[in-house]
N, C-alpha and C positions, 0 to 999 in steps of 0.2 A: 433373397430367396435361396439361402445356402442349402446344400444337399443334406447336411446333418440335421436340418429342421424336420426331416421326415421321421416320424415316430411310429411305433407299433400301433398306437391308438388310431393313427390316421390310415393305416393300411389294413387293419384287421377286419374280419367279418364280425360285425358287432352283435349279430343275432344268430349265434351258432345253433345247430341242432343239438339239443340236450335231452337225454333220456335217463330214466331211473335204472338202477342196477338190475331190477327185476324184469325189464322189458325183454320180450322174446327176440331172439336173433331174427326171426322171420320178419317182424315189424321193423326192426332196425335196418335190415338190408333193403326192405321195401322203401323206406324213407330215403335211404342213401341213393337208391336207383332213381327214385322220383325226382329228387333234387340234384342228382348228378354231382354228388360230393364224395370225397374219399375218406371222411372221418366224421364221427359223432362224439360228443363229449358226454361222459357218464357222470351224473351229479346226484347228490342226495336231495332231500326235500328243501334244504336251504340253499340250493344251487351251489353247494360247495363241491370242489373237484374230487371225484372218486377214481376216475379212470378215463381212458380213451379207447375207442374201438375204431380201427382203420382197416382198409383193404388188406394191408400187410398182416394184421392179426388174423383175418379170415383165411388168407392163403397159407399161413403158417400151420393151421390146424385142420383145415377142411378135408384134406386127403385122408387122414386117419380118423375122422369123426365117426361116431356111431350113428346108426339110423335114428332119425328123429332129432338130430342136432339142431335143426332150425327152431325147435320149440324150447331150446335151452335158454336161460337168461343171459343177457349180454355180459353180466359180471363174470360168467365162466370163461369167456373168450377175450375180454378186454385186457389192455395193459394197465395194471393198477398203478396208482401213484405216479403218473407220467411226468416227464419233464414239462415245465410250464414257464411262462414269462410274464412280466408285469407290463402294463400298457404304455408306460411313459419312457421306455428305453428306446434307443434309436433303431432304425431299420437295419443298420449294419450289425448291431448287437444280435438281433434276431437271426440274421443270415449266418453269423459266426456260430451262434449256439446250435442252430439246426445242423450245420456242417460238422461241428465238433461232436454232437451227440448222435449224429447219423439218423435223424428223424425228419419226416416230411410234414408233420403237423405239430403245432404247439398251442395248447390252450392258453388263453390270456386271463390272468387272475388278478383282480384288484381287491386287496385285503384277503378275504376268504372266498369271495364270490367269483364265479366264472363270468367274464364280461365279453369274451370274444374268442376267436381262434384265428391263427395264421397258418398258411401252408407255403411251401416253396413256390408253387405255381402262382399263388396270390401275391407273394412278395415280388416275384419277377415282373408280374403284370403291373402291379401298382408302381414299382420302381420305374418301369418303362413309361407309364403315364406321367409320373412325376418329372422324369427327365424330359419328356416331350413338352410338358408345361414350362420347364426351365428353359428349354431351347426356344420355345415360342416367346417366352418373356424376353430372353436375350435378343432374339431376332427382332422383336418389336422395338427394343431399345436401339439396336443397330440400325434398323430401318429409319427410326426417328432421327438418329444422328446423320444418316446418309441423306435423308430428305432435306434436312437443314442445309446440307452442303451442296446438294444438287440443285441447280437452277434451271435445268432444261434436260430434255431427253438426249440431246446431243452429248451433254456432259456425262450422263449415265452410260451411254454407249462407249464413250471414251474410257471411262473407268473400268467397264467390263472387259474391254480389249486389253487394258493394262493388266487386269487380273489374269486374263488368259495368258499373256506373255509371261507373267510372274509364275503361273502354274507350270508352263512349259519349261521354264528354267529350273523350277524346283523339282518337278517330277521326273524329267527325262535327262539322260546323259547328254552332256554338251555335244558329243559326237560318239559314234560307235568306237569301242576301244581298238587300238592299233595292234590287234593280235595277228601274227603272221598266218595262223591256221585258218582264219576266217576273213572273208570280205562281206560287207553288209549293204543291203538296200533297205531304206526305211521310209515309210509313209505314215504320218500321224496327222489326223484331221478330226478334231472335235466338232460335233454338230453345232454347238454354240461356241461362244468365246471360251467357256469352261467345259471340260469334259471329264468322263470317268475312266477313259482308257489310259494306260501307261505301260511303259516297259522299263527295265533296268538291268544292269549288269553287275557282276560281283567277281572277285578273284580271291576265294578263301585261302588258296595256297598258290605258289608260283606255277604249279602244274595243273591247276583246275580253273576252268572258266565257267561262270554261271550266267544264265540268261533267264530273265523273268518277263512274262507278258501277262497283264491282268486287266480286268474290266469291272469297275464298280457299277452296279445296276443303275439304269437311268442315265441321265446326262445333265448338264448345266451345273449349278452351284452345289446342290446336295451331293451329286455323284462325285464332283471334284473334291469335296471335303473328305468323303470316305476314301477316295483314292489317295489323298495325302496321308491319311491315317495308316492305310495299309502299306504305302511306300515307306513311311517312317519305320514301321515294324520290320519290313524287309531289310532295311539298312542296318537295323540293330542286330539282326541275327545272321545274315547271309555271309558275313566275313569270318564267322567262327566255326562253320561246319561245311562239309562237302555233301551232306545228305539233303537232297531236295525235299524228302518227306518231312524231315525235322524242321526245315525252314517254313514250309507251309503250315505245319502244326503250330509253330511259334507265332506265325502271323494270325492264324485262326484264334489262338488264345488271346492275343492282344486286342482283337476286334470284337470279342464277346461283349455285348452290352453297349458298344460304342456306335454301331452303325444303324441303330433303330431297326426299321424293317428292311433295310437295304442289305445287299450281300456283295461279295466280290468273287469273281471267278479268276483263276490263276493257273498258269503252267510255269513250272520252273525246272530247267535242265542244267546239269553240270557236266561239262566235257573234260575228260582226262586227256590232257595234251599229249601224254606219252603213248597211250593206247588207242586213242580216238574212240573210246567208249563214252557214249552219252547216257547218263543216268538221269531219270526224270520222274516227276510226280505231277499229278493234275488235281485241281480243285474245281471241278465242274466247268472247265474251260473247253472251247472247241479244240479237237485234236489237231496239233500241228501236222504238217505233211513233210515227208521226206521223198525227194526225187533221187532214186538210186542210180549212181553213175554207171555201175556195172551192167544193169539191165534196162534202165529207162523206165522202170516201174515206179508208181507213186504209192507210198505206204503211209498209213496213219500211225502216229506215235500215240498209242492207246495206253492210258492208265486211268484208274478209277479213284475218285475221291469227291467228297461233298464240298459245296461252296463254302467260302470262308465267312465267318461271322454268324453262322446259323447254329451249328451243332458243336457243343463243347467237346473237347477231347476226341475229335474226329481223327482217324488214322488215314494218312494218304500213302497208299502203297507205291513203292518205287518199281520202275521197270528200267531196263537197259537195252541199248542197241549199239552194235558195232558199226560205226560210220566208216566211210571210205573216201579217199581223195576224189574230188569232183562232185560229191553229193551236194544237193541243195536242200536247205531246210526252210520251210515256209510257216511262219507264226502269224496269227491274225486274231482279231476280235470278231464277235458275231455280227457287228455292223457291216462287215464286208460281205458275208454270205447271206444275210437277211435282207439285203437290198432287193427291191421289187421293180418289175417293169410296168408298163402301162396296162397290161392285162392282169396285174396282180400276182404274177408268178415270182417266186423267190429265186434269186441267183443260185444259192445252194452250194453245198460242198462238192457235189459231183461236177458241176461246171468249173469250179476252182481247180479240182484235180485234173480235169481235162485240159484246162488252160496251162497248168504247170507242165504237164507232160508234152503238150504241143510245142511250147516255146523252148523246152529242153535246156541245154547246158550253156546258156549265155551268162554274162556277168550279173552279179546279184543286183546291182542298181538298175540295169536295163531290164532284168526279169521282173523286178518290182513294178516298173513303169508299164510293162506289157500286161501283167496281171490286172492292174488297175484299169488299163485301157479296155480290156475285155469286159470287165464288170460295168464300166461306164457305157459301153456299146450295148450291153444287154438291157440296162435300165432306161436308156434314152433320156427323156426329159423328166423322168420321175425323180423327185427329190429324195435324198437319204433321210432316214428317220432315227439314225443312231450314229454315235462316234465310229470312226473307222481307223484301225491301226493295222498295218501290214509290215512285217519285217522279214526279209529274206537273207539267209546266211549261206555263204558259199564256202565249202571246205576245200581249201587249196592245197594242203599238204598233209 
């Protein structure tokens, strides 16, 4: 089932709405609204292509139109002799052509007759369905192979534990870096053997230190695979730039179309060792916290940006903060604050901030343990429902 087997004929709408050139715009728009479509194909009596009328054609002319324009024939407003495509070319050729010609709809013509239409939305949807089928096919093959090898549930659990150990070694730094400016406290606890949380570090220049914390939606195997994809993208770009926004944008671009319906939240900050200025960007991740040494206040490191893998070309705005010796930085995933007690109350960011302020300026590793102990005391015997990662940084100089 190779990907290039997907052709325009397989993904096109085979019964497009076709109207004659004389059809009034009123009727054309009524049909488009009723069917919730963005384009109709204009054909002659032999169903040969004459033009195409799209929402873009309407918007381009309606502001300056004379009264009574709705009764004009569609031929007056359509795009004549539009770009079109044949049915047996590949899906990739259709995407390339639409991008190159900057159009959203392509009539499909076989010989002289219109036999279908494709749109960018349709291509993306059909490609997603095709890739889902491909993944399901590969998953079934993999499951069959695993089932042949597995002789018992015990062996399956053993292999999942092994996969979890492998993921931990692959995704996470072996130890926090030995940076004299920072001491670290780290807690990483996937809900299952495999998880979607991860953190990473980078040093794009000798004077810049980068820290990433991220969370692929869900948990277990699917989330772990998405986490591996995003971590690989981070590794490829983080060493070449000190811009957190550029790193998140590159990760977002690499994840487009690869994460299915899943997404990744991420926070990435880069510390200038000379000035102690932390520049950061956020992709829908919980705001990290700063415990200010000078005042004892707890501040959120706020920056706006959409989650990775969802919106192409999303811009992640950067913010900066001047850190001071003695400051504590608290990075976490939502599994920490979304934990609930027996009454169904969520632990929440407010309790985390209160705990951080209450324990104050102790070592990063001890502070990490205290924060986790407070959360465990709050939830009692209630089990966690998500992966939990907590990383505390202590600025020492």
